[in-house]
C-alpha positions as CSV (number, residue, x, y, z in Angstrom):
1,M,-39.4,-137.0,-184.5
2,N,-38.3,-137.4,-180.8
3,F,-34.9,-135.8,-180.1
4,E,-34.7,-136.9,-176.5
5,P,-32.3,-139.7,-175.7
6,E,-33.5,-142.9,-174.0
7,L,-32.2,-143.0,-170.5
8,D,-33.0,-145.7,-168.1
9,S,-34.8,-144.7,-164.8
10,D,-31.6,-144.8,-162.8
11,E,-29.9,-142.4,-165.2
12,R,-32.9,-140.1,-165.3
13,D,-32.9,-139.8,-161.5
14,R,-29.1,-139.1,-161.4
15,L,-29.5,-136.5,-164.1
16,R,-32.4,-134.7,-162.2
17,N,-30.4,-134.7,-159.0
18,W,-27.4,-133.5,-160.9
19,V,-29.4,-130.6,-162.5
20,D,-30.9,-129.7,-159.2
21,G,-27.5,-129.7,-157.5
22,E,-28.4,-132.7,-155.2
23,V,-25.9,-135.2,-155.9
24,P,-26.6,-138.6,-154.1
25,D,-24.1,-139.7,-151.4
26,G,-22.4,-142.0,-153.8
27,G,-22.0,-139.1,-156.2
28,V,-22.3,-139.1,-160.0
29,P,-20.0,-141.5,-161.8
30,D,-17.3,-139.6,-163.9
31,D,-18.5,-141.1,-167.0
32,F,-22.2,-140.2,-166.6
33,A,-22.1,-136.9,-168.3
34,E,-20.1,-138.5,-171.1
35,R,-22.5,-141.3,-171.6
36,V,-25.5,-138.8,-171.8
37,A,-23.6,-136.6,-174.3
38,A,-22.8,-139.7,-176.2
39,R,-26.4,-140.7,-176.5
40,M,-27.3,-137.1,-177.5
41,Q,-24.7,-136.8,-180.2
42,P,-26.4,-139.1,-182.9
43,V,-29.6,-137.1,-182.4
44,V,-28.0,-133.9,-183.6
45,S,-27.4,-133.9,-187.4
46,P,-24.5,-132.0,-188.8
47,R,-26.9,-130.3,-191.1
48,V,-29.1,-129.1,-188.2
49,R,-28.0,-125.7,-186.9
50,V,-28.4,-125.5,-183.2
51,R,-28.9,-122.0,-181.5
52,T,-27.0,-121.8,-178.4
53,E,-28.1,-118.3,-177.6
54,P,-31.3,-116.3,-178.0
55,P,-31.6,-114.0,-181.1
56,S,-29.9,-110.8,-180.8
57,W,-31.1,-107.3,-182.1
58,T,-27.4,-106.3,-182.3
59,A,-27.2,-108.0,-185.8
60,W,-30.3,-106.2,-187.0
61,W,-29.0,-102.8,-185.8
62,I,-25.6,-103.3,-187.3
63,G,-27.3,-104.2,-190.6
64,M,-29.5,-101.1,-190.4
65,A,-26.4,-98.9,-189.6
66,A,-24.6,-100.4,-192.6
67,A,-27.6,-99.6,-194.9
68,A,-27.8,-96.1,-193.6
69,A,-24.1,-95.6,-194.0
70,A,-24.3,-96.9,-197.7
71,I,-27.2,-94.5,-198.3
72,L,-25.3,-91.4,-196.9
73,L,-22.2,-92.4,-198.9
74,A,-24.2,-92.5,-202.0
75,L,-25.8,-89.2,-201.2
76,S,-22.5,-87.6,-200.4
77,L,-21.0,-88.9,-203.6
78,F,-24.0,-87.5,-205.5
79,A,-23.7,-84.1,-203.8
80,G,-20.0,-84.2,-204.2
81,G,-20.6,-84.5,-208.0
82,R,-22.8,-81.5,-207.9
83,T,-20.4,-79.5,-205.9
84,A,-17.6,-80.5,-208.3
85,T,-19.8,-79.2,-211.2
86,G,-20.5,-76.0,-209.1
87,G,-16.8,-75.7,-208.7
88,A,-16.2,-75.9,-212.5
89,A,-19.0,-73.3,-213.0
90,H,-17.4,-71.1,-210.4
91,D,-14.0,-71.4,-212.2
92,D,-15.7,-70.3,-215.4
93,L,-17.3,-67.4,-213.8
94,E,-14.0,-66.3,-212.4
95,A,-12.6,-66.5,-215.9
96,L,-15.4,-64.5,-217.3
97,R,-14.9,-61.9,-214.6
98,L,-11.3,-61.5,-215.5
99,A,-12.1,-61.1,-219.2
100,A,-14.9,-58.5,-218.3
101,N,-12.5,-56.6,-216.0
102,A,-10.0,-56.4,-218.8
103,L,-12.6,-55.1,-221.2
104,L,-14.1,-52.6,-218.6
105,S,-10.4,-51.5,-217.8
106,R,-10.1,-50.5,-221.5
107,Q,-13.3,-48.8,-221.8
108,C,-14.2,-47.5,-218.4
109,T,-10.8,-46.1,-217.1
110,P,-10.3,-43.6,-215.6
111,C,-13.7,-43.0,-214.2
112,H,-14.3,-46.4,-212.6
113,D,-10.6,-47.0,-211.5
114,G,-10.1,-45.9,-207.9
115,A,-6.4,-45.8,-208.4
116,A,-6.6,-43.3,-211.2
117,P,-6.3,-39.6,-210.3
118,A,-9.2,-38.7,-212.6
119,S,-11.8,-41.3,-211.1
120,E,-15.2,-40.2,-210.5
121,P,-16.9,-40.7,-207.2
122,D,-20.4,-41.4,-208.7
123,A,-18.7,-44.1,-211.0
124,L,-16.8,-45.6,-208.2
125,A,-20.0,-46.1,-206.3
126,V,-21.2,-48.3,-209.0
127,F,-18.0,-50.3,-209.4
128,D,-14.2,-49.8,-208.9
129,L,-11.9,-51.7,-211.2
130,A,-9.1,-51.3,-208.6
131,D,-11.1,-53.5,-206.2
132,S,-10.6,-57.3,-206.7
133,Q,-14.3,-57.7,-206.2
134,W,-15.3,-55.0,-208.5
135,Y,-18.5,-56.8,-209.3
136,A,-19.8,-57.2,-205.8
137,D,-21.5,-53.6,-205.6
138,M,-22.9,-53.7,-209.2
139,S,-26.7,-54.4,-209.0
140,D,-28.5,-56.4,-211.7
141,D,-29.6,-53.1,-213.2
142,H,-26.0,-51.9,-213.3
143,L,-25.0,-55.1,-215.0
144,A,-27.6,-54.5,-217.7
145,F,-26.6,-50.9,-218.2
146,A,-23.0,-51.8,-218.5
147,L,-23.8,-54.3,-221.2
148,E,-25.5,-51.5,-223.2
149,R,-22.4,-49.2,-222.6
150,V,-19.9,-51.9,-223.4
151,G,-21.8,-52.8,-226.6
152,A,-21.3,-49.3,-228.0
153,G,-17.4,-49.5,-227.9
154,S,-16.8,-53.2,-228.5
155,D,-16.5,-55.6,-231.4
156,A,-19.0,-58.5,-231.7
157,T,-16.6,-60.9,-230.0
158,E,-15.8,-58.8,-227.1
159,L,-19.7,-58.1,-226.7
160,A,-20.4,-61.7,-226.8
161,G,-17.9,-62.4,-224.0
162,F,-19.2,-59.7,-221.9
163,R,-22.8,-60.9,-222.6
164,R,-21.7,-64.3,-221.3
165,Y,-20.2,-62.7,-218.2
166,V,-23.4,-60.8,-217.4
167,S,-25.5,-64.0,-217.9
168,A,-23.1,-66.0,-215.6
169,E,-23.0,-63.4,-213.0
170,L,-26.9,-63.0,-212.9
171,A,-27.3,-66.8,-212.8
172,H,-24.8,-67.0,-210.0
173,R,-26.8,-64.4,-208.1
174,G,-30.1,-66.0,-208.9
175,A,-28.7,-69.2,-207.3
176,G,-28.6,-67.4,-203.9
177,L,-24.9,-67.0,-203.9
178,T,-23.2,-63.8,-202.9
179,P,-20.7,-62.1,-205.2
180,G,-17.2,-63.5,-204.6
181,Q,-18.2,-67.0,-203.8
């Protein structure tokens, strides 16, 4: 299919001169451009998309950036969900620490209470219930030993609660977190 309009030789010459910037002395008639455009119009179908500028990589980069942003958003939402779960586990651990502190305060005072006049320096080196982070200095072995000691003077419910605390504390430490986080 030929998309070039049919021009007579005189119009072709004037068009070439006009494009080259060499207008004949008589000049180009005012209606010349309109006549050329009118002859071109029927050739271009409304269904044919005419590109007026070269393809741009900008659109491709914008698409890639949007895809990367969508992936990052999905990953952050996924990680956020894990953090929220970790936050709930942290709240549970804090509740278990409070319950364990109450039980230890009943059974281990005055030796492990730095505020008590009868406190023992060796006992305070293991843990001090007067300290808000009393569990931070306890090693894994100290936790296991405390479980044995608490078991001797507690009922089954208290012992089960303390056992849950020790398990949660050890799991927390195993996750590479420092006590108090």
